[in-house]
C-alpha positions, 0 to 999 in steps of 0.5 A: 148892578155892581159899581165899577170902581176906576183905578186911582192915580195920583197927580201932584199939581206943581204948575203954579208960578209961586209969584206971591212967594217969590220962588217955585213951590216945588223946591220948598223943603219942609220934610228934608226933601223938595216938596215935589218929591215929598208929595210924590212919595206920599201919593205913591203910598195910596195910588196905583200910579203917580205923575206930576203936572207942570205948566210946560216943558221949561218948568220941568228943567228944574232939578226937582222935576228930573226923573219923574213922569210929567204931564204938561198943562192941557192947551187952552185951559188955565189954572189947576183945571189945566192939570186935571184936564191933562190927567184925564186926557192921559188916562180918561178911565182913571180917577185922579187923587190930586195934591197941590205941591204947596200943601205940606201938611197933608198926611197919609191920614188925609188921603186915607180918609178921602179914599175910605170915603170915596164915592166912585159914582160922584164927580169927586170926593173932597174936603171942606174948609172950616168956612165951608169952602170946598178944597179941590186940590186935595181931592179925588176926581172921578172920570165923570168930572172930565165931562164938566171941564170946559175945553177952554178958559179957566174953569173953577174946580171949586165951583164944580165941587159946589155943584150937585154930584160931589161928596164933601167931607169934614177933615179931622184936622183942618190944618191938613188943607193949609197951603203956602202962598206967601212968605207969611204962610211959609213961616207959619208952616215951618213954625208949626212943623218945628212945634210938632217935631219938638213933641207937641200936638195940635190936637 
C-alpha cells in the first residue's frame, strides 16, 4: 500500500518572550531584515504554506508581525508545544516544518536535508545536536504527532523526539542549530556572520 505523504506547511515559532535576551527575538536583524521575515522567507521556499506562531494577539501588534498570517498559542498548553498544537488544530492533515525565530544560522540546506530525509510514517524528522540531544524547533512534525501532544500543560517536544517513532539526523553543519537566547549568543552569531561575509568558511 502506497504511503500518503501529507502536505508540508511551515511554521515560524515566534512566541517566546526573549526574557534572557531582553527584547523580542522576532525583531532581531542578522540578515538585513527582521528575523521573523527572514524565517518566513526561508520556509516559503520549501513549504506549500507558511504561518507564524505567536503567544497572543498583543504580541502581533509589533511591526514585524504586520501582514503575516498568525496562529496564537493553543489554550492550556505552554512552551513551543503550544505553537505546534495550534498548527495541528489549524491543519490537522498537514505536516509542519518548524523553525524557531531565534535560529538565524538555519539555511536552505538545513531544511532541504530534513525534507529529503523526511519519513512521513514517523512522528517527526529532526536533527540531533553534537551532544546527542534532539532539536525539536527545526524539525518536520507529521500529523501523527498531534495525538502525542497533551491538551494541557507544558509537554516536552524534545522528549517526544527521544521516544520511539522519530527519525533523527546528524546535521552536516552543527551550527545550523544554534539559537540566540542571551546577549552572549547574539554577539557570537553576529561575529560568525561577519566572518562568513568576509569570505571565510566554517567548514
